[in-house]
Backbone as numpy.savetxt, mean C-alpha at the origin, in Angstrom:
# Nx Ny Nz CAx CAy CAz Cx Cy Cz
26.05 43.02 18.32 25.13 43.76 17.26 26.11 43.92 16.15
27.19 44.61 16.38 28.27 44.86 15.34 28.68 43.54 14.62
28.98 42.71 15.38 29.25 41.28 14.86 28.20 40.62 13.93
27.01 40.84 14.23 25.93 40.23 13.54 25.85 41.05 12.12
25.73 42.39 12.30 25.66 43.16 10.92 27.00 42.86 10.10
28.06 42.49 10.61 29.29 42.27 9.74 29.07 40.85 9.03
28.50 39.89 9.76 28.31 38.76 9.19 26.90 38.17 8.74
26.16 39.29 8.71 24.72 38.88 8.44 24.54 38.21 7.23
25.19 38.51 6.18 24.91 37.80 4.85 25.41 36.43 4.81
26.52 36.18 5.68 27.16 34.97 5.53 26.11 34.00 6.67
25.53 34.49 7.67 24.88 33.84 8.52 23.51 33.32 7.72
22.90 34.28 6.97 21.76 33.98 6.09 21.88 33.02 4.98
23.16 33.10 4.56 23.38 32.24 3.44 23.67 30.71 4.01
24.13 30.65 5.27 24.43 29.24 5.90 22.88 28.61 6.37
22.13 29.63 6.79 20.77 29.24 7.05 19.94 28.69 6.07
19.90 29.36 4.74 19.47 28.85 3.60 19.99 27.51 3.06
21.26 27.32 3.26 21.97 26.21 2.83 21.51 25.05 3.74
21.39 25.17 5.02 21.04 24.17 6.07 19.36 23.68 5.57
18.57 24.82 5.32 17.12 24.48 4.99 16.94 23.70 3.67
18.04 24.22 2.75 17.92 23.34 1.24 18.31 21.88 1.59
19.39 21.56 2.34 20.02 20.22 2.67 18.90 19.56 3.34
18.27 20.16 4.37 17.18 19.37 4.91 15.99 19.17 4.19
15.66 20.01 3.15 14.55 19.70 2.19 14.94 18.52 1.31
16.02 18.54 0.81 16.73 17.33 -0.18 16.71 16.08 0.52
17.08 16.03 1.84 17.08 14.75 2.49 15.80 14.30 2.93
14.81 15.13 3.05 13.39 14.86 3.27 12.74 14.31 2.04
12.99 14.86 1.02 12.52 14.31 -0.12 13.02 12.84 -0.58
14.33 12.67 -0.36 14.99 11.41 -0.60 14.26 10.45 0.35
14.34 10.67 1.84 13.56 9.91 2.57 12.27 9.38 2.34
11.46 10.33 1.86 10.13 10.16 1.44 10.10 9.27 0.19
11.01 9.35 -0.71 10.79 8.53 -1.74 11.45 7.19 -1.43
12.25 7.07 -0.50 12.87 5.79 -0.13 11.75 4.90 0.40
10.91 5.74 1.22 9.88 4.88 1.96 8.65 4.61 1.02
8.62 5.44 -0.08 7.25 5.33 -1.00 7.09 3.91 -1.40
8.05 2.99 -1.64 8.18 1.70 -2.18 7.74 0.66 -1.08
7.60 1.17 0.47 7.50 0.29 1.44 6.49 -0.72 1.38
5.35 -0.72 0.66 4.22 -1.56 0.68 4.54 -2.64 -0.45
5.36 -2.39 -1.31 5.54 -3.24 -2.43 5.83 -4.76 -1.85
5.46 -5.85 -2.88 5.53 -6.91 -2.70 6.17 -7.79 -3.94
7.29 -8.48 -3.87 7.94 -9.19 -4.80 6.95 -9.91 -5.62
6.96 -9.93 -7.01 6.18 -10.95 -7.90 7.28 -11.66 -8.73
7.57 -12.82 -8.25 8.56 -13.59 -8.82 8.20 -14.49 -9.86
6.88 -14.86 -9.65 6.46 -16.03 -10.67 5.32 -15.49 -11.74
5.66 -15.69 -12.83 4.64 -15.38 -13.83 3.14 -15.99 -13.77
3.20 -17.21 -13.25 2.11 -18.13 -13.21 1.15 -17.61 -12.30
1.32 -16.53 -11.43 0.38 -15.98 -10.36 -0.69 -15.18 -11.05
-0.27 -14.58 -12.34 -1.06 -13.54 -13.08 -2.47 -14.25 -13.44
-3.67 -13.86 -13.10 -4.67 -14.72 -13.43 -5.81 -14.25 -14.37
-5.38 -13.04 -15.00 -6.34 -12.38 -15.87 -5.77 -11.07 -16.52
-6.57 -10.71 -17.49 -6.48 -9.41 -18.05 -6.96 -8.13 -17.22
-6.68 -6.88 -17.69 -7.29 -5.69 -17.09 -8.95 -5.89 -17.27
-9.57 -5.83 -16.04 -10.97 -6.04 -16.11 -11.88 -4.85 -16.55
-13.07 -5.01 -17.03 -13.85 -3.78 -17.53 -14.54 -3.26 -16.31
-14.96 -4.01 -15.33 -15.41 -3.53 -14.12 -14.39 -3.25 -13.17
-14.12 -2.14 -12.64 -12.91 -1.89 -11.76 -13.39 -1.29 -10.34
-12.64 -1.77 -9.24 -13.07 -1.10 -8.02 -12.56 0.30 -7.96
-13.46 1.38 -7.33 -13.19 2.47 -7.19 -13.03 3.21 -5.84
-13.52 2.23 -4.83 -13.50 2.69 -3.42 -13.47 1.50 -2.52
-12.50 1.63 -1.36 -12.66 0.50 -0.35 -13.03 1.18 0.91
-13.89 0.51 1.83 -14.05 1.20 2.96 -14.14 0.04 4.11
-13.57 0.37 5.24 -13.67 -0.63 6.46 -14.42 0.21 7.67
-15.59 0.48 7.71 -16.00 1.42 8.55 -15.62 1.27 10.07
-15.59 0.06 10.54 -15.18 -0.25 11.78 -13.98 0.32 12.31
-13.03 0.56 11.38 -11.78 1.18 11.83 -11.43 2.43 11.28
-12.40 2.98 10.54 -12.29 4.41 9.81 -11.43 4.33 8.57
-11.22 3.22 7.98 -10.56 3.15 6.71 -11.38 3.39 5.53
-10.84 4.35 4.77 -11.60 4.44 3.38 -10.72 5.10 2.43
-10.65 4.57 1.14 -9.78 4.98 0.37 -10.20 4.86 -1.30
-9.87 5.98 -1.96 -10.05 5.78 -3.44 -9.13 4.54 -4.05
-9.64 3.72 -4.85 -8.94 2.53 -5.39 -8.44 2.93 -6.92
-7.18 2.88 -7.09 -6.69 2.94 -8.45 -5.81 1.64 -8.78
-5.96 1.41 -10.29 -5.35 0.14 -10.75 -3.81 0.49 -10.74
-3.20 -0.67 -10.56 -1.55 -0.61 -10.28 -1.13 -1.94 -11.13
0.13 -1.86 -11.64 0.62 -3.19 -12.28 2.00 -3.62 -11.64
2.86 -3.52 -12.39 4.40 -4.15 -11.91 5.29 -3.23 -12.14
6.07 -2.72 -11.03 7.02 -1.93 -11.04 8.20 -2.31 -11.79
9.25 -1.50 -12.29 10.33 -1.99 -13.00 11.27 -2.96 -11.97
11.17 -2.85 -10.64 11.84 -3.68 -9.96 11.21 -5.03 -9.94
10.16 -5.40 -10.49 9.37 -6.69 -10.44 8.38 -6.83 -9.41
8.25 -5.86 -8.52 7.38 -5.79 -7.46 6.05 -5.19 -7.83
5.10 -5.49 -7.20 3.65 -5.06 -7.30 3.81 -3.59 -7.07
3.32 -2.62 -8.02 3.34 -1.23 -8.04 2.54 -0.74 -6.96
2.83 0.49 -6.44 2.08 1.08 -5.31 1.38 2.49 -5.85
0.31 2.78 -5.22 -0.29 4.24 -5.55 0.64 5.31 -5.32
0.81 6.49 -6.06 1.50 7.62 -5.84 1.10 8.45 -4.59
-0.30 8.36 -4.47 -0.96 9.02 -3.35 -0.99 8.17 -2.02
-0.65 8.75 -0.75 -0.58 7.64 0.43 -2.24 7.46 0.96
-2.89 8.39 0.32 -4.46 7.94 0.74 -5.27 7.13 -0.15
-4.58 6.74 -1.31 -5.11 5.88 -2.14 -4.74 4.26 -2.05
-5.51 3.45 -2.52 -5.25 2.17 -2.47 -5.02 1.59 -3.84
-4.09 0.69 -4.17 -3.75 -0.04 -5.30 -4.45 -1.33 -5.51
-5.13 -1.39 -6.69 -5.54 -2.78 -7.22 -4.76 -3.43 -8.10
-4.37 -4.66 -7.60 -3.41 -5.34 -8.84 -4.37 -5.72 -10.19
-4.16 -4.92 -11.17 -4.93 -5.05 -12.09 -4.78 -6.11 -13.09
-3.73 -7.08 -12.97 -3.49 -8.17 -13.57 -4.10 -9.37 -12.93
-4.53 -9.35 -11.97 -5.33 -10.36 -11.36 -6.77 -10.23 -11.58
-7.67 -10.91 -10.76 -9.25 -10.87 -10.96 -9.67 -9.53 -10.78
-10.71 -9.28 -11.04 -11.53 -8.09 -10.78 -11.96 -8.37 -9.29
-12.20 -7.26 -8.31 -12.65 -7.40 -7.11 -14.17 -7.94 -7.21
-14.46 -9.23 -6.76 -15.75 -9.78 -6.85 -15.81 -10.80 -7.80
-14.59 -11.05 -8.49 -14.58 -12.08 -9.48 -14.03 -13.31 -8.93
-13.87 -14.33 -9.73 -13.33 -15.66 -9.50 -11.84 -15.42 -9.05
-11.41 -15.91 -7.93 -9.89 -15.90 -7.66 -9.58 -14.86 -6.50
-8.53 -14.59 -6.40 -7.77 -13.59 -5.44 -7.63 -12.28 -5.95
-8.51 -11.38 -5.68 -8.33 -9.89 -6.03 -7.36 -9.31 -5.06
-6.60 -8.34 -5.38 -5.57 -7.78 -4.23 -5.70 -6.31 -4.37
-5.76 -5.86 -3.10 -5.62 -4.45 -2.72 -4.42 -4.13 -1.87
-3.69 -2.97 -2.24 -2.54 -2.72 -1.28 -2.50 -1.09 -0.97
-2.10 -0.87 0.28 -2.26 0.34 0.61 -1.00 0.62 1.52
-0.55 1.97 1.45 0.56 2.39 2.38 0.24 2.37 3.95
1.29 2.21 4.79 0.96 2.05 6.23 1.08 3.73 6.64
2.18 4.19 6.10 2.47 5.70 6.57 2.71 6.56 5.37
2.93 7.84 5.60 2.96 8.74 4.32 4.53 9.21 4.14
5.50 8.34 4.82 6.85 8.56 4.59 7.57 9.35 5.67
6.61 10.08 6.46 7.14 10.88 7.57 6.57 10.41 8.84
5.94 9.21 8.90 5.50 8.66 10.08 4.09 9.02 10.44
3.47 9.87 9.53 1.99 10.06 9.48 1.18 9.03 8.98
0.05 8.51 9.66 -0.88 7.40 9.20 -1.26 7.62 7.59
-1.05 6.51 6.82 -1.69 6.51 5.56 -2.85 5.73 5.61
-3.40 5.59 4.22 -4.84 4.76 4.12 -4.91 3.55 4.97
-3.86 2.47 5.10 -4.08 1.48 5.56 -3.41 1.38 7.02
-3.26 2.42 7.62 -2.54 2.60 9.09 -3.26 1.53 10.06
-4.57 1.55 10.07 -5.37 0.76 11.04 -5.55 -0.64 10.53
-5.08 -1.19 9.42 -5.36 -2.53 8.96 -5.08 -3.51 9.90
-3.94 -3.26 10.86 -3.51 -4.24 11.92 -4.53 -4.45 13.15
-5.54 -3.62 13.06 -6.61 -3.94 13.86 -7.65 -4.72 13.51
-7.63 -5.18 12.32 -8.80 -6.09 11.85 -8.58 -7.60 12.35
-9.76 -8.05 12.45 -9.86 -9.32 13.08 -10.91 -10.41 12.21
-10.91 -11.55 12.32 -11.70 -12.55 11.76 -13.05 -12.20 11.88
-13.87 -12.11 10.90 -15.36 -11.79 10.92 -15.50 -10.24 10.62
-14.62 -9.46 10.56 -14.69 -8.00 10.27 -15.09 -7.80 8.85
-15.84 -6.73 8.43 -16.59 -6.60 7.18 -15.50 -5.54 6.22
-15.48 -5.60 4.92 -14.78 -4.87 4.03 -15.86 -4.63 2.96
-16.01 -3.36 2.52 -16.83 -3.13 1.30 -16.10 -2.60 0.37
-16.48 -2.89 -1.02 -15.71 -2.30 -2.09 -16.85 -1.74 -3.18
-16.75 -0.53 -3.53 -17.46 0.00 -4.72 -17.03 -0.10 -5.97
-17.66 -0.60 -7.07 -17.21 -0.75 -8.46 -17.58 0.27 -9.28
-16.89 0.55 -10.35 -17.18 1.42 -11.55 -18.65 1.10 -12.05
-19.22 -0.08 -11.81 -20.61 -0.23 -12.39 -21.65 -0.01 -11.33
-21.35 0.50 -10.23 -22.28 0.74 -9.18 -22.57 -0.20 -8.21
-21.88 -1.35 -8.08 -21.93 -2.49 -7.38 -21.40 -2.02 -5.77
-21.78 -2.66 -4.83 -21.36 -2.56 -3.52 -21.08 -3.88 -2.81
-19.84 -4.21 -2.93 -19.57 -5.83 -2.68 -19.27 -5.91 -0.99
-19.52 -6.90 -0.71 -19.23 -7.16 0.87 -18.47 -8.33 0.91
-17.28 -8.17 1.92 -16.29 -9.20 2.21 -16.23 -9.39 3.65
-15.83 -10.61 4.15 -15.64 -10.90 5.45 -14.27 -11.44 5.79
-13.58 -10.95 6.83 -12.19 -11.51 6.98 -12.17 -12.93 7.45
-11.23 -13.76 6.59 -11.13 -15.06 6.96 -9.88 -15.34 7.96
-8.88 -14.52 7.57 -7.50 -14.64 8.23 -6.79 -13.34 8.16
-6.05 -13.11 9.24 -5.06 -11.97 9.25 -3.70 -12.56 9.64
-2.69 -12.35 8.76 -1.50 -12.97 9.01 -0.34 -11.86 8.66
0.81 -12.14 9.37 2.04 -11.44 9.14 2.91 -12.40 8.39
3.67 -11.87 7.09 4.37 -12.62 6.35 5.85 -11.72 6.16
6.71 -12.54 5.91 8.27 -12.12 5.65 8.11 -11.50 4.55
8.67 -10.06 4.25 8.68 -9.56 3.01 9.51 -10.13 1.96
10.52 -10.86 2.28 11.43 -11.58 1.27 10.93 -12.98 1.00
9.86 -13.42 1.58 9.33 -14.75 1.33 7.82 -14.82 1.57
7.08 -14.01 0.80 5.52 -14.06 0.86 5.05 -15.21 0.11
3.78 -15.66 0.79 3.22 -16.74 0.06 2.40 -16.44 -1.11
3.13 -16.17 -2.09 2.57 -15.40 -3.40 1.39 -16.23 -3.89
1.34 -17.41 -3.93 0.37 -18.30 -4.39 -0.88 -17.94 -3.61
-0.84 -18.05 -2.18 -2.03 -17.72 -1.38 -2.60 -16.25 -1.59
-1.66 -15.40 -1.88 -2.01 -14.04 -2.02 -2.70 -13.62 -3.40
-2.03 -14.28 -4.32 -2.17 -13.64 -5.55 -2.76 -14.81 -6.63
-2.41 -16.12 -6.27 -2.85 -17.24 -6.99 -4.30 -17.48 -7.22
-4.43 -18.37 -8.41 -6.02 -18.94 -8.68 -6.36 -19.63 -7.54
-7.59 -19.37 -7.17 -8.39 -19.96 -6.14 -9.85 -19.97 -6.48
-10.47 -21.04 -5.99 -12.06 -21.14 -6.21 -12.67 -20.18 -5.35
-13.72 -19.63 -5.69 -14.59 -18.51 -4.87 -13.96 -17.35 -5.24
-14.72 -16.35 -4.39 -14.48 -14.95 -4.71 -13.81 -14.25 -3.47
-12.66 -13.92 -3.68 -11.85 -13.38 -2.64 -11.02 -12.05 -2.75
-10.82 -11.52 -1.79 -10.09 -10.21 -1.76 -9.10 -10.13 -0.50
-7.74 -9.93 -1.01 -6.74 -9.85 -0.01 -6.11 -8.37 -0.02
-5.97 -7.84 1.11 -5.50 -6.52 1.50 -4.24 -6.74 2.16
-3.13 -5.77 1.72 -1.79 -5.99 1.90 -1.46 -4.51 2.52
-0.51 -4.38 3.49 0.10 -3.38 3.77 1.40 -3.64 4.61
2.10 -2.66 5.08 3.42 -3.04 5.70 3.35 -3.22 7.22
4.34 -3.71 7.75 4.42 -4.16 9.13 5.73 -4.56 9.47
6.11 -4.72 10.74 7.44 -4.95 11.37 8.18 -3.65 11.48
9.47 -3.73 11.12 10.44 -2.75 11.34 11.00 -2.06 9.93
11.38 -0.87 10.02 11.85 -0.23 8.76 13.43 -0.63 8.67
13.68 -1.03 7.37 15.14 -1.65 7.20 15.58 -0.53 6.16
16.56 0.27 6.74 17.22 1.32 5.86 18.13 1.18 4.78
18.59 -0.21 4.91 19.39 -0.70 3.79 18.56 -1.13 2.60
17.56 -1.91 3.01 16.77 -2.53 1.93 15.63 -1.47 1.55
15.43 -0.51 2.45 14.54 0.44 2.07 13.01 0.02 2.12
12.79 -0.88 3.22 11.33 -1.50 3.24 11.20 -1.85 4.64
9.91 -2.25 4.86 9.64 -2.84 6.07 10.13 -4.38 5.98
10.18 -4.81 7.24 10.57 -6.32 7.42 9.46 -7.23 7.19
8.31 -6.93 7.36 6.88 -7.85 7.17 6.08 -7.05 6.22
4.91 -7.96 5.99 3.67 -7.45 5.32 2.67 -8.04 5.98
1.60 -7.37 6.27 0.38 -7.59 6.91 -0.71 -8.17 5.80
-1.17 -9.19 5.85 -2.27 -9.69 4.69 -3.45 -10.11 5.45
-4.52 -9.41 4.94 -5.70 -9.83 5.44 -6.50 -10.39 4.29
-6.83 -11.76 4.55 -7.64 -12.56 3.58 -9.22 -12.58 3.86
-9.76 -12.14 2.91 -11.34 -12.11 2.98 -11.93 -12.85 1.81
-13.28 -13.25 2.17 -14.22 -13.88 1.40 -15.33 -13.03 0.88
-15.96 -13.12 -0.17 -17.16 -12.26 -0.57 -18.30 -13.11 0.11
-19.19 -12.25 0.57 -20.56 -12.88 1.23 -21.76 -12.24 0.38
-21.57 -11.05 -0.22 -22.65 -10.68 -1.21 -22.18 -9.42 -2.10
């Protein structure tokens, strides 16, 4: 007891220091993982249009409990597709087609929140061919898409033309992370891409 009283201030200062260090590392760790869903955009010819007047505002996949607010995103300084700030939001690549328009519209969402807790697209890997995806637009439309293909792709060599490129028909491609976390590259090793076609 005498020992504790004598060194109480020193012990408390050390505890505060340890807590602060832990908080700093946690922030750094979360920021590192924030970019996990990004996809490198290396070719300028994949851009298929200007910012649309009608924008998607909500995506839902009822069969797997997936639902999220959609926000427009562009290109990050790294050259990758940008990602939403919030882990519960889904990013729409605004330089591609509008959702429901001709070509490949792209939505990307986080797998986790940076601390291992599920984010908006955590259950995306459960999707199968024939599953339904619904998107609501700013003009009040409710668009329906059906899954054509579910594929894992290498983060370093994604099929950019298939995901972002010009294509006949109205398509929506969903992207999230998969594989293992690479602490050096600060990203996951793979991307899960769900290719869908509009039905109405």
